[in-house]
C-alpha positions in Angstrom: 8.5 28.2 56.9 6.5 27.6 53.6 7.9 28.7 50.7 5.2 29.9 48.0 3.9 27.9 44.7 5.1 29.4 41.3 1.3 29.7 40.1 -1.8 30.8 42.2 -4.0 30.0 39.4 -3.6 26.4 39.1 -4.8 23.5 41.5 -3.9 19.8 41.3 -6.3 16.5 41.3 -4.4 13.4 42.0 -6.4 10.3 41.6 -5.4 7.0 42.9 -6.4 3.6 42.7 -5.5 0.8 44.9 -4.2 -2.5 42.5 -2.2 -4.8 44.7 -2.2 -5.8 48.2 0.5 -7.6 49.8 1.6 -9.1 53.6 2.1 -5.5 54.7 1.9 -3.0 52.1 -0.4 -1.6 49.3 0.4 -0.5 46.1 -1.8 2.3 44.1 -1.1 3.8 40.9 -1.4 7.7 40.6 -2.2 10.5 38.0 -1.8 14.1 39.2 -3.2 16.3 36.9 -2.9 20.5 37.2 -6.0 22.4 36.3 -6.1 26.2 35.7 -8.8 28.2 36.5 -11.1 27.6 33.8 -10.6 24.2 34.3 -8.3 23.3 31.1 -5.8 21.0 31.7 -2.1 22.4 32.1 0.0 19.3 33.0 0.1 15.9 34.4 2.9 12.8 36.1 1.8 9.5 37.4 3.6 7.2 39.6 2.7 4.7 42.5 2.1 5.0 45.8 2.9 2.5 48.9 1.1 2.3 52.1 0.7 0.0 54.9 -1.5 -3.0 54.9 -5.1 -1.7 53.7 -7.1 -3.1 56.5 -10.5 -0.6 56.7 -11.8 -1.8 60.0 -8.3 -0.4 61.5 -7.9 2.6 58.8 -9.6 5.3 61.3 -8.1 4.3 64.3 -5.1 7.2 65.4 -1.6 5.7 65.3 -2.5 2.4 63.4 0.1 1.8 60.5 -2.8 0.8 58.3 -3.5 2.0 54.8 -5.6 5.8 54.5 -9.4 5.2 54.2 -10.8 5.8 50.9 -12.1 9.3 50.1 -11.0 12.8 49.4 -8.4 15.0 51.3 -6.6 18.0 50.7 -2.6 18.1 50.7 -1.3 20.8 52.8 2.0 22.1 53.8 3.0 21.7 57.6 0.7 23.5 59.8 4.0 23.5 62.5 7.5 24.2 62.6 7.7 20.9 64.6 6.6 18.9 61.5 9.3 17.4 59.9 8.0 16.3 56.5 7.2 18.9 53.5 3.6 17.9 52.7 0.6 16.1 54.4 -2.9 14.2 54.1 -5.1 16.7 55.7 -8.4 16.0 57.9 -8.0 11.8 57.5 -11.0 10.6 60.1 -9.3 9.6 63.0 -6.0 10.4 61.7 -3.2 12.8 62.0 0.2 13.5 61.0 0.0 11.4 57.2 3.0 12.7 55.3 3.8 11.8 51.5 7.7 10.8 52.3 10.3 8.7 50.2 10.6 4.8 51.1 10.8 1.6 50.1 8.3 -0.8 51.6 5.7 -1.3 54.1 8.1 -1.0 57.1 9.1 2.5 55.7 5.7 4.2 56.4 3.3 4.0 59.3 0.7 5.1 57.6 2.0 7.6 55.1 1.7 7.8 51.5 5.1 6.9 49.8 5.9 8.0 46.1 7.9 5.8 43.5 8.8 5.4 39.9 7.9 1.6 39.9 7.4 -1.3 42.5 8.2 -5.1 42.6 6.9 -8.1 44.3 8.5 -10.5 46.4 6.9 -13.5 46.2 8.6 -15.1 49.1 7.4 -12.4 51.6 4.1 -11.8 49.4 5.1 -7.8 49.7 5.9 -4.9 47.8 8.6 -2.3 47.4 9.1 0.4 45.3 12.2 1.6 43.5 13.2 5.3 42.7 11.0 6.8 45.7 13.5 9.5 46.3 13.5 10.4 42.5 9.7 10.3 42.6 9.3 12.3 45.6 11.5 15.1 44.1 9.2 15.1 41.1 5.9 15.6 42.6 7.3 17.8 45.2 8.1 20.2 42.5 5.0 19.2 40.6 3.1 20.6 43.7 5.0 23.9 44.2 4.4 24.9 40.3 1.0 23.8 40.0 -0.8 23.5 43.8 -0.9 27.4 44.4 -4.9 26.9 44.2 -5.0 23.8 46.1 -4.3 19.8 46.0 -6.7 17.6 46.5 -6.4 13.7 46.5 -8.6 11.1 45.8 -8.0 7.8 47.4 -10.0 5.2 45.3 -10.5 1.5 46.1 
């Protein structure tokens, strides 16, 4: 089901910082850095993630469509054939099925991370939307395939 990565001797660490909060969305800037087994940086990429509204009181409730609780998580390929997305955030307390997939706004996700090249704010709705999500998803997944052979970790910060 899952193809192997090209380089088993590298791992990826993604650091995110939540910066903008809308009525139904949360925007984070991220940088994904690939390291070799000696700990040397070999490549990096950056972009934005859009998640649903942030509500830390509800972030651990199964089935809730709020942003992920801050913390460190592994990113893994699907564990089951029925899972439709290519990459998932694993072991989020109280939550399952948190995928990384393309989308435009907070209505396109039920708690997942959506990558984008940039974002914009609609003052009338007090909400954010992503631009070029399909392009950034493709770039991010290629990066995962090329450098994530020894694991992918995401640090979700405030």
